[in-house]
C-alpha positions in Angstrom: -14.3 6.2 -27.5 -12.6 9.2 -25.9 -8.9 8.8 -25.8 -6.7 10.3 -23.1 -4.8 13.4 -24.3 -1.8 11.8 -22.5 -1.1 8.3 -21.3 -1.0 7.4 -17.7 2.4 6.1 -18.6 3.3 9.8 -18.8 4.0 9.8 -15.1 6.7 7.1 -15.4 9.8 8.7 -13.9 8.0 11.9 -13.1 8.3 13.4 -9.6 4.8 14.8 -9.7 2.1 12.6 -11.2 -0.5 15.0 -9.8 0.3 17.5 -12.5 -0.6 14.8 -15.1 -3.8 14.1 -13.3 -4.8 17.8 -13.4 -4.1 17.9 -17.2 -6.1 14.8 -17.8 -9.0 16.0 -15.6 -9.3 19.1 -17.8 -10.6 16.7 -20.6 -13.0 14.8 -18.4 -13.0 12.3 -15.5 -12.8 9.1 -17.6 -10.5 8.3 -20.5 -9.4 5.4 -22.7 -5.6 5.1 -22.4 -4.4 3.4 -25.7 -0.9 2.7 -24.3 -2.1 0.9 -21.2 -5.2 -0.4 -23.0 -7.3 0.5 -20.1 -10.0 2.9 -19.0 -8.7 5.4 -16.4 -11.0 6.9 -13.8 -10.0 10.1 -12.0 -13.1 11.1 -10.2 -13.5 10.5 -6.4 -17.2 9.8 -6.6 -16.8 7.4 -9.6 -13.9 5.6 -8.0 -15.9 5.1 -4.8 -18.9 3.8 -6.8 -16.9 1.5 -9.0 -15.0 0.1 -6.1 -18.3 -1.4 -4.9 -19.6 -2.5 -8.4 -19.7 -6.3 -8.6 -19.4 -6.1 -12.4 -15.7 -5.1 -12.0 -13.4 -7.7 -10.7 -10.0 -7.4 -9.0 -9.0 -11.0 -10.0 -6.5 -9.9 -12.6 -3.3 -11.9 -11.8 -4.2 -15.0 -13.8 -5.3 -12.9 -16.8 -2.1 -11.0 -16.9 0.0 -14.1 -16.4 -1.7 -16.1 -19.2 -1.1 -13.2 -21.7 2.7 -13.5 -21.2 5.0 -15.4 -23.5 5.9 -19.0 -22.3 9.4 -18.0 -21.2 8.1 -15.2 -19.0 5.4 -17.4 -17.5 7.9 -19.9 -16.4 10.1 -17.4 -14.7 7.2 -15.6 -12.9 5.3 -18.7 -11.7 6.6 -18.3 -8.2 5.3 -14.7 -7.9 2.1 -15.5 -9.7 1.4 -18.4 -7.2 2.1 -16.1 -4.3 -0.2 -13.3 -5.6 -3.2 -15.0 -7.2 -4.7 -16.4 -4.0 -4.4 -13.1 -2.1 -7.8 -11.7 -1.0 -6.8 -8.5 -2.8 -7.0 -10.3 -6.2 -10.1 -12.5 -5.6 -13.9 -11.9 -5.6 -16.8 -13.3 -3.6 -17.4 -15.9 -2.5 -13.7 -16.8 -2.4 -12.7 -13.3 -1.3 -15.2 -13.4 1.6 -13.7 -16.7 2.8 -10.1 -15.5 2.5 -10.8 -12.2 4.3 -12.2 -14.1 7.2 -8.8 -15.9 7.5 -7.1 -12.7 8.7 -9.9 -10.7 10.1 -9.7 -12.1 13.7 -6.2 -10.9 14.1 -6.5 -7.3 12.9 -9.1 -6.0 15.3 -9.1 -2.6 16.9 -8.2 -4.2 20.2 -5.1 -5.8 18.6 -4.0 -2.5 17.1 -4.5 -0.8 20.4 -2.2 -3.4 22.0 0.4 -3.1 19.3 0.6 0.8 19.5 3.0 0.4 22.5 5.3 -1.9 20.4 5.2 0.7 17.6 6.0 3.6 20.0 8.9 1.7 21.6 10.5 0.9 18.2 10.0 4.5 17.0 11.8 5.8 20.0 14.8 3.5 19.6 15.2 4.5 15.9 15.0 8.2 16.8 17.7 7.6 19.5 19.9 6.3 16.7 19.1 9.3 14.5 19.8 11.7 17.3 23.2 10.2 17.9 24.0 10.5 14.2 22.5 14.0 13.8 20.3 12.7 10.9 19.0 9.7 9.0 17.6 8.4 5.8 13.9 8.3 6.6 13.4 5.2 4.5 16.4 3.1 5.3 16.9 4.1 8.9 13.3 4.8 10.1 10.2 3.8 8.3 11.5 0.6 6.7 13.0 -0.9 9.9 9.9 0.2 11.8 7.4 -1.5 9.5 9.7 -4.5 9.0 9.9 -5.2 12.7 6.2 -4.7 13.3 5.1 -6.8 10.4 7.8 -9.4 11.2 6.2 -9.9 14.6 2.7 -9.9 13.2 3.5 -12.4 10.4 5.5 -14.6 12.7 8.7 -14.5 10.7 11.4 -16.1 12.9 14.6 -14.2 13.8 16.7 -16.3 11.5 14.5 -15.2 8.6 14.4 -11.5 9.5 16.9 -10.6 6.7 14.3 -11.8 4.2 12.2 -8.7 5.1 15.0 -6.2 4.5 14.6 -3.7 1.6 11.3 -5.2 0.7 10.0 -4.4 -2.8 6.3 -4.6 -3.6 5.5 -8.0 -5.2 2.8 -6.5 -7.4 5.3 -4.0 -8.9 7.8 -6.9 -9.5 5.2 -9.1 -11.1 3.7 -6.5 -13.5 7.2 -5.4 -14.5 8.1 -9.1 -15.1 11.0 -8.8 -12.7 12.4 -12.1 -11.2 14.5 -10.3 -8.6 12.2 -11.2 -5.7 11.7 -14.9 -6.6 14.6 -16.2 -4.4 13.2 -14.2 -1.4 9.7 -15.5 -1.9 11.0 -19.1 -2.3 13.0 -18.7 1.0 10.0 -17.3 2.8 7.9 -20.2 1.6 10.4 -22.6 3.0 10.2 -21.0 6.5 6.4 -20.8 6.2 6.1 -24.5 5.4 8.2 -25.4 8.5 5.5 -24.1 10.7 2.5 -25.5 8.8 1.6 -28.3 11.3 1.9 -26.0 14.3 -0.5 -23.5 12.6 -3.0 -26.3 11.8 -3.0 -27.7 15.3 -2.8 -24.3 17.1 0.4 -25.1 18.9 2.5 -22.3 17.2 3.3 -19.4 19.5 3.7 -16.7 16.8 1.1 -14.0 16.2 0.2 -15.3 12.7 -0.7 -18.7 14.2 -2.8 -17.0 16.8 -4.5 -15.0 14.1 -5.4 -17.9 11.7 -5.5 -21.1 13.7 -9.1 -20.8 14.7 -10.1 -20.2 11.1 -8.0 -23.1 9.8 -9.9 -25.4 12.1 -13.2 -24.2 10.6 -12.5 -24.2 6.9 -10.4 -26.2 4.4 -7.9 -23.5 3.4 -5.0 -24.7 1.2 -1.4 -24.0 2.2 -1.1 -21.9 -1.0 -4.0 -19.7 0.2 -2.6 -19.3 3.7 0.9 -18.5 2.3 -0.5 -16.0 -0.2 -2.3 -14.0 2.6 0.7 -14.4 4.9 2.6 -12.6 2.0 -0.2 -10.0 1.7 0.4 -9.1 5.4 4.1 -8.6 4.6 3.7 -6.9 1.2 1.0 -4.5 2.2 2.0 -4.1 5.8 5.6 -3.3 5.0 6.3 -1.8 1.6 3.2 0.5 1.3 3.3 1.7 4.9 7.1 2.3 4.8 6.5 4.7 1.9 3.4 6.2 3.4 5.5 7.3 6.3 8.3 8.6 4.0 5.8 10.5 1.9 4.3 12.1 5.0 7.7 13.3 6.2 8.5 14.7 2.8 5.1 16.5 2.7 5.9 18.2 6.1 9.3 19.2 4.8 7.7 20.8 1.8 5.0 22.5 3.9 6.7 24.1 6.9 3.5 25.9 7.9 1.8 22.5 8.4 4.8 21.2 10.2 4.7 24.1 12.6 0.9 23.6 13.1 1.3 19.9 13.9 4.1 20.7 16.3 1.9 23.2 18.1 -1.2 20.9 18.0 0.0 17.3 18.4 -3.6 16.2 19.0 -4.1 16.6 15.3 -1.7 13.7 14.6 -4.5 11.0 14.0 -6.4 13.3 11.8 -3.3 14.3 9.9 -2.5 10.6 9.1 -5.6 10.6 6.8 -4.5 13.8 5.2 -1.0 12.4 4.5 -2.7 9.4 2.8 -4.9 11.7 0.7 -2.1 14.1 -0.2 0.4 11.5 -1.4 -0.5 7.9 -1.4 2.2 5.3 -1.9 -0.2 3.4 -4.2 -1.6 5.5 -7.0 -4.1 3.3 -8.8 -5.7 -0.1 -8.6 -7.0 -2.1 -11.6 -10.2 -4.0 -12.3 -11.5 -6.1 -15.1 -15.0 -5.7 -16.5 -17.0 -8.9 -16.2 -19.7 -7.6 -18.5 -20.4 -4.5 -20.6 -21.2 -1.4 -18.5 -21.3 2.4 -18.6 -18.9 4.6 -16.7 -19.7 8.3 -16.8 -21.3 8.0 -20.2 -18.5 5.8 -21.7 -19.2 2.2 -22.9 -16.8 -0.3 -21.3 -16.7 -3.7 -22.9 -16.4 -7.0 -21.1 -12.8 -8.0 -20.3 -11.5 -4.4 -20.7 -9.3 -3.1 -17.9 -10.4 -0.2 -15.6 -7.7 1.7 -13.6 -9.2 3.5 -10.6 -6.6 6.2 -10.1 -6.7 6.6 -6.3 -4.1 9.4 -6.4 -6.2 11.5 -8.7 -9.4 10.8 -6.7 -7.6 12.0 -3.6 -6.9 15.3 -5.4 -10.4 15.7 -6.9 -11.4 19.4 -6.6 -15.0 18.4 -6.6 -14.4 16.5 -3.3 -11.7 18.5 -1.6 -11.2 22.3 -1.5 -7.8 23.3 -2.7 -6.8 19.6 -3.1 -3.1 20.2 -3.9 -2.6 21.9 -0.5 -1.6 19.8 2.5 -3.9 20.7 5.4 -3.5 18.6 8.6 -6.8 20.0 9.9 -8.7 18.7 6.8 -11.3 15.9 7.4 -10.1 13.4 4.8 -11.3 10.2 6.3 -12.9 9.3 3.0 -9.5 9.3 1.3 -9.1 6.4 -1.2 -5.6 5.2 -0.4 -6.8 2.1 1.4 -9.3 1.2 -1.3 -13.1 1.0 -0.9 -15.8 -1.6 -0.6 -15.0 -5.2 -0.1 -11.3 -4.6 -0.9 -10.8 -1.9 1.8 -7.5 -2.7 3.4 -7.8 -5.0 6.5 -4.7 -3.5 7.9 -5.7 0.2 7.6 -5.9 0.8 11.3 -2.5 -0.6 11.8 -1.0 1.5 9.0 -2.7 4.6 10.4 -1.3 3.9 13.9 2.2 3.6 12.5 2.0 6.8 10.5 0.5 8.7 13.4 3.1 7.6 15.9 6.1 7.8 13.6 5.4 11.3 12.4 4.2 12.8 15.8 7.2 11.3 17.7 9.6 12.6 15.1 8.3 16.1 15.5 8.2 15.9 19.3 11.7 14.6 19.5 13.4 17.1 17.2 12.9 20.9 17.0 14.3 21.0 13.5 14.3 18.5 10.6 16.0 19.5 7.4 16.1 17.9 3.9 19.6 17.1 2.9 19.0 15.8 -0.6 18.8 18.3 -3.5 15.6 16.5 -4.6 13.7 13.4 -3.5 14.7 10.2 -5.4 11.7 8.1 -6.4 11.3 4.5 -7.6 10.7 4.4 -11.4 7.1 3.2 -11.3 3.8 4.2 -12.9 1.9 3.1 -9.8 4.0 3.1 -6.6 5.1 6.4 -5.0 8.1 4.9 -3.3 11.0 7.1 -2.2 14.4 5.4 -2.7 15.8 7.6 0.0 15.0 10.7 2.0 18.0 12.0 4.0 17.3 14.5 6.7 19.3 16.3 9.4 17.8 16.5 12.9 18.5 18.6 16.0 
């Protein structure tokens, strides 16, 4: 068994996990990480292949939960119950069934319709930034943008809008055994249950009811399953997209040549959104569990061992991308791995891409100059999530 020369935990608190990935890659594309007790995969081609391998399962919530001490399990039951039925953590045939619950509401036609909503909200937030002469890109721009869009999509009533503020990724909270988000999830479940009958009979007027009522009439989904995937819309549609936008703005601040190019050629905005995702994804890896013994790049992986597909490393794989550590808004990066691959490819990818494209392009169109005000970006302490705590900029 080949051990990693450094642990993936080595990126904890670091501002540049990509330097770690480069060091690890020098010793091969696949390593056993004894600290994480998982296989780590860094290669774009291997990650793509393994993402479609039915011998690897994403259903890992129950396994992690059952390994915890009794006291921890009791405190985390609310988060576990909200995560376990998410399609992200299930496999066929259940995954196929759960994916169909949301698919009718996330069509290209719907995303086309919602682009105007996104653009209007972006402009109002930029109006506020112009009046102040600056903003925190996270707190004043990307977070309220994604919160309002996903609040409408998920059908969260106005009186519950505060529950979407300063959203933290539930997966991060669960795996770090934090109970901080339990009251928020409990309160959202209360609001959700109030609308249960209207969703079932199709009389609800919110977008989430419109999205799922047809499927609820066709299949016997439990309320836990519906709630979990309601939470998936919020969790993936808000936290990860908030920080994808923040990371994109930071990348342009650090690459003024690409900022100038995108200003000069705004038609590149849609293409650039994929490059931002490739360059600095807000989610760095996803985990799988081996359902049987298998080989990965010549390494023997035993049944029940964990495999971490390091999306951030695959997105910087020099065998796939020329000069991968350079931001290039003209690069064709539509095969970037940030939305996953195979059956777990993010259903909301087109919505996230629209939000990134519109937010970044309108920011550059609106202001001739954006300037970083912080001495250095401040990141969430996490081995997986590239979340900026703040990104203060001046605009004019």
